[in-house]
N, C-alpha and C positions, 0 to 999 in steps of 0.2 A: 912465209914468215909473217907473224903478226904480233902486235903488242896489245895488252889489255887497255892501255891508256896513252893519251898523247902527252900530258904532263901532270905532275902531281905527286911524284914519288920516285924512288930509285929504281923501281921496276917498270917505269914508263919510258917513253922516248926522251922526254926532258924531265929533269927533277922538278922544275918550277917555271913560272913565266919568264923570270929573268934569264934562266938558262936557255929557254926557248929563243928569246930575243938575241942572245949571244951565240946561238947555234951550238951550244954545248950538250951533246948527247950523253946519256948515262952509259956507264960501262955495261950495264945489263943489256941495253939496246944495241950497243956495238957488238956484243957477243951474239945476240940474236941475229943481227945482220950477217955476221960471219958464218953462222950456222946455216943460214938460208942462202948463202952465196950471193948476197945483194950488194949493190954498189952504194955504200953509205954516202959517199961524197955527192953522188947524183941525187940521192934521196934528200939529203940536207939542202942541196941547191933548190930543189923543188919546194921544200918547206919554207926556206928563206924567201923565195919568190912569192909564195902565197902569203906569208906574213907581211911582206912589204906591200903587196897589193891590198891586203886588208887594212893596213895602217894608212895607206894613201886614201882609200875609200872613206875611212873614218875621218881623216883630216878634211877631205872635201865636204863631208857631211857637216862637220863643225863650221866650216867656212860658209856653207849655204845657210846654216842656222843663224850665224852671226849677221849675214846679209838680210835675212828675213826679219830679225830683231831690229836691225837698223832701219829697215823700211817701215816697220810697224811704229817705231819710235818717231819717225818723221811724220807719219800720219797722225799720231797722237798729238805731236807738237802743233801741227797745222790745225787740228780740231780745237786745241786749247786757244789758239789765236782767234779762230773763227768764233768760238764761244765767248771770248772776251769782247770781241767786236760786237756781237749780238747783245750782250749784257749792256755794253756801253750805249748802244742804240736804244735799247729799252729804257735805260735810265734817262737818256735825253728826251725820249718820247714822253715819259712819265712827267718830267719837269715842264714840258711844253703844255701838257694837258692840265696839270694841277698848279702850275706857276710857282713852284717853290724854288 
């Protein structure tokens, strides 16, 4: 038993992404499973598990990205403070030399 597509129409396993997330299989797919004597519930459980795993990985990737951005922001903020201190030192040095 096989289907031509995972989602994207009434002749696919799922009509669209929303249906996939809800686990709503198309009637066409249900009939194909019945014809192939496959256990639809088991197959859907596998799909749901895979989707959950993929969503978890995506969520972790976003969390890692946010952490990286926060770390980079912290470095930029420190560099700005260091640059401000350097400019301030240079200005003080300038006034010492030229006496203004």
